[in-house]
N, C-alpha and C positions, 0 to 999 in steps of 0.2 A: 555574481552580477547577472542581469538579464535584460533582454531587449525583445519586445513583442510588437506585432502590428497586424493589420488586416486590410484587404481591399477586395473590390468586386471587379473581376476580369471580364465578365460578360453578363448581360441582362437583357432578356426579351420576354415580355409577358410574365408568366409565372415561372419561367426557367432562368437559371443564372449559374454562374461559376464563381465561387468565392474562395479566396486564398487568405489564410491567416497562419500564424505560427510564432515561433520565438527562438531566440538564441540565448543559451546560458553558458556561462564560463565559470569554472570553479578551480581555484588554486588552494591547495591545502597541504599542511604538514601533518604527517601521521606518525605517531609514536605509541606502540602498544604498552609502554611502561615497564617492560622487562626484556631481558636478553633471551633470544631464541637460538638454540643450538643450530649450527650450520648456516645461519643467516649472518652475513658480514655487517650489513648496515641496519641498525635497529630503527633509525628514522628514515622516512621516505618523503620526498617532495613529489606531489602529484598534481598534474594539471589535466582537467577534463573539459570537453566541450560537447554540447548537445545542440543540434539544430533540428527542429521539428517543423515540417510544412504540413498544414492541415487544409486539404482540398475538400470542398463541398460542391457537388454537382446537383442542383435542384432541377429535376426533370418534371416540370409541371408542378402543381401544388401538392401532389400526393406521393412523390417518389424522391428519395434522397440517396445519392451515392457518396460515401465518405471514404477518403483515402488519406492516410498519414504516412509521410516519409520521415523516418527518424535517423539522422546521421549522428554518429558518436565517435569521439577520438579521446584517447587517454594515453598520457606519457608519464613515466615515473623515473625518479632518480636512481632507483634500485630495483632489481628483479623481484624482490619480495613485495614491493609496493603495488604492483599491477593487479594482483588478485588478493592481496593481504588485508587491505583496509575494509572494514565493515561499514564505513561511513562514506557517503558520496553519491555520485550519479550511477544509476543502474545496479544498485545493490539489492533490489527487490527480486523475488523469485519470478521468473518468466513462466507463464502457464505452459503446460505441455501442449505441443502443437504437432499435428500430423504433417502439415505442410510448412517447411522451413522457408520463409521468404526473406531471409537475411543473406547479406553478402559481406564477406570480410575482405577488405582491400589491403590492409597491412596487419600482420600478426607476428610481431617480433618480441624479444624478451622484455623490452621496456616501452614498446609502442604498439598500440592497437587502434585500428581505424575500421569502422564497419557501418553498415546500413541495414535497416529493417523496415518492412511494412507493418507498422503497429496497429493500423486500422485499415480494414478493407471490407466495407459492409454496405448492404443495400437495404433501405427502409421503405416500407409501404405503409402510408398513413390512410386509414379508412374509417368508416363509421363504427366498425366493430372493435378494432384493435390496431395498435402500432406493431408491425411485424418487421424485425430486423434479422437479416441473415448475413453471417460473415464474422470477421474479426472486429470485436467491439469491446467497449468498457461496460462492465456490470458491477454495480455496488449494492450490497445488501447490508443491513444492520444500522445501528444507531450509536455504536461506541466510537470513541475518538482515539484513544491510546491503545486499547486492548480489544480489537475486533474479534468477535466469535461467530458472527453470522456472515461475514464478508468472505465467502468460501470460493468465489470464482477467481479473484486475483486481488490481493491486498498489498499495500505498501509496507516495506520494512520500516520500523520506527526510526531508522537511520538513513532513509532515502531523502536526498535533497532535491531531486527533480520530481516534484509532486504535482505538476501542472496537469498531467494526463496519466491515468492508470495503465498498466500493461493490458493489452487487448487479449481477449479470450475468444477462440473460435466457437461460435454458438449460433443457435436460433433462439430468438427472444420474442415473446408475445406479451405486450403490455395492453391491458384493457381496463376500462373504468366503468363497471357495471352500474354504479349508483353514486349518489352524492357522498363524497368523502371516501369512496372505495377505490382501491387499486389492486388489480391482480397481475402478478408478474410470474410468467412461466419461462424457464430457460432449459434448453438442451445443449450441453457443451461437450465438445470433443477434447479429450485430454491427451491426445497423441496415440491412444490405443483403445481398442474395443473394450478391453478389460476395465479401463478407468473411465469409460463413458459416464457422464454425470447428467442428472436431470433433477430439477427442483421447481417448486411452485411456492409462492408467498402471497398472502393476502394482507393488505394494510387497510386500516380504517381510521379516519380522523374524526374524533369526537370533541365536543366543547371542552371536556375535562382531561382528555388524554389522546395520544396516538398509539394505536395497537398494531402489532403484526404477528402473524403466525404462519408457519409453513413447514416444509420438509422436503426430503428427496434423497437421492443417492448421490454422494459426493466421493469420487474415487472408489475406495473399497468399503465405504461406510454408508449406512442408512441413518439419516439424522433428522431429528425433530427440532424446530426452531420456534422461539417465541420471544416477544419483547414488548415493553411498554415504556412510554415517557409521559410525564405529567408535570405541569407547572404548579409550583407551590410558592406563592408570593413572587419574589424576585428571583426565584431559583427554579430549575428544572431537574427532576429526578428521573434517571434512566435505569432500566434493568432489562437485560436480555441474556438468553442462554441457549445452549445447543446440547442435545443429548444424543451421542452417537452409538450405533450398533455395528460392530465389526463383522463384516460378511465372511471373512476368512476364519476368524477365531470363533464365530457364531456366539458372540457374547456382547453385552453392553460394556462400553468404555465409560470412564469417568466423565462427567459433564464439563462444560466450559461456560463460565458465567462472568459477566461484567456488570458491576453496579457503579453508576456514575452520578455526579451532581454538577450542574453548571450554574454560574451566576449570570443573570441576564441583564442587558442594558448597560449604558454608560460607556466611558472610554476604556474601562478595564474589564477584561473577560477572564473568568476563573473557571477551571474545570478540575475535577478530581475523580479518579476511578480506582476501584478495587477489582482485581481479576483473580478468579480461581481457574487455573490452567490445568485441565485434566490430562493434557499431554505431558506436562512438566514433571520433574522429579522433586522429591522432598529432601534429597541428600545430594550434595555436590559430587559425591563419588559416582552418581548415576547420570551426570550430565552428558558423559560420552555416549551413553545409551540413547539419550534423547536426540543428540546430534545425528545418530545413525537411524533414527525413526523416520520412515518414509513420510509421515505426516508433517514432520519438521522440514524435510527436504522439499515438500510440495508447497510450503508456505502457509499451511493451516495455522501455524503459530510461529513467532520469531523469538519466543521466550523459553528458557530452559527450566525455570522454577515453577513450583506449584502455586505459590501465593505471591501476588504482585500488587504494587501500589504505584500510581502515577499521578502527576499533576501538570497543569499547563496554565500559565499566566501570561496574558498579552495586554499591553498598554498601547493604545493608539490615540494620540491627542486630536483635537478638533480639526487640524488642518489635513489629517489623513496622509501626510507625507512621511511621517516617522512612525515606526513600529518597533517595539521592544518586546520580545517574547522569551520566556524562560520555561523550559520543559524539564521534567524530572521523572526518572524511573527507578523503582526500588524493589529489589528482590528481598522479601521479608524474612527469608530463611537463612541466607548466607551470613550476615546481610551484605549486600553490595548494591551499587547503584550508579547512575550516570546523571549528570546535570548538563543541560544544553542551553546556554544563553545565545540569543541571536538579535542583532540590531539591523534593521532594514531602512533604507532611505530611498524614497521615490524621487529620482532626479527630475522626472518629467520626460515628455516625448517617449512614453512607454518604456522607460529605462529605470531599472532598479539596481541598487548596490547594497550588499549585505555583508556582514562579518559576524562570525559566530564560532562556537567551539562545542565539543563534546568532551567532558571531563569525567572520568570514571573513578570509582574507588572500590576497594575490596581486596581479598587475598589473591595474589598472583598465581598462575599455574606452576606446577612442578613438572619438569621434563625428565628427570633421572631419579631412580632407575627406569621407571615407566611413566609416560605422559599421563597426567590427570589434572582435572580442573578442581580448584578449591573454592571458586565463586563464579558467578555468572558474568559480572561486569569487571572484575578486578584485573 
């Protein structure tokens, strides 16, 4: 469930202080579907809370200071549940940060309460460009289920708090040199000089398509990026890819490509995507290696397999108060997959209630004599 709101605390001329935010509460039952050695309780009951306060200080018409306070609490019925569930609040990878602005209030076996400044940025709007310095949200790419260009900070496919992306410490310059043109340059601190990242992307909107092209250094890779989306009747076709060159291995890595199609208009929205994941493995025996790959740990991908298929269907009737969504992910090699139905009802007064599930299928892991995965989602 969720509750949101906003108000203006101060306003004088072009200056103002605005406060908005939301409260979200999640109660879930987690069952991995198999027994885990040395873990007493296979099932875990988990309750999580997120409170985000979003402050905006407008200093005249050209300067904006943005600060987000994010408070989180999580309690579980078993010690395995606190860090064991891959579904819920805060399961996305947090970008590497040189300055840790978090504070842990309670850190016990079954209870954790903490706070973080997830936004702390200053933006200057001028006739040449919009320049933002500090912790901010940056989104690149056009894919929905399998992002390949969103290399600054992307959501896990099982993240349930998707109102705001994790903030990355960066300097960003957005400029609009001509009609339909957008240039986006980012210099991001990843927590160390070795992983300092910088990239630039140019986007162009044409009557028949939207195009983007760019590249840069991301962690320890130099990467080229390109994408196109074009309407075809009631559908939109999307294609984007990334080609990385490993600076340490001094060699090209396999590309990452997503091809998608969306059905436009009406009460029902349909999307489907195929993904070639160059980071993934073609054999389940190699999934452990992918889990140990720094690119996986950094959140460049959340998938272990090489070939993936996904779909999303959403139905919202005319009154806009009810929404029924079904998402699906399929590893084409195992095969294994997950199905996620979700029902949301807008109660009113900025309050929503939802109920959903993630149900997976596939071969379960083997723990003896040596731990090994037999499928990605099983």
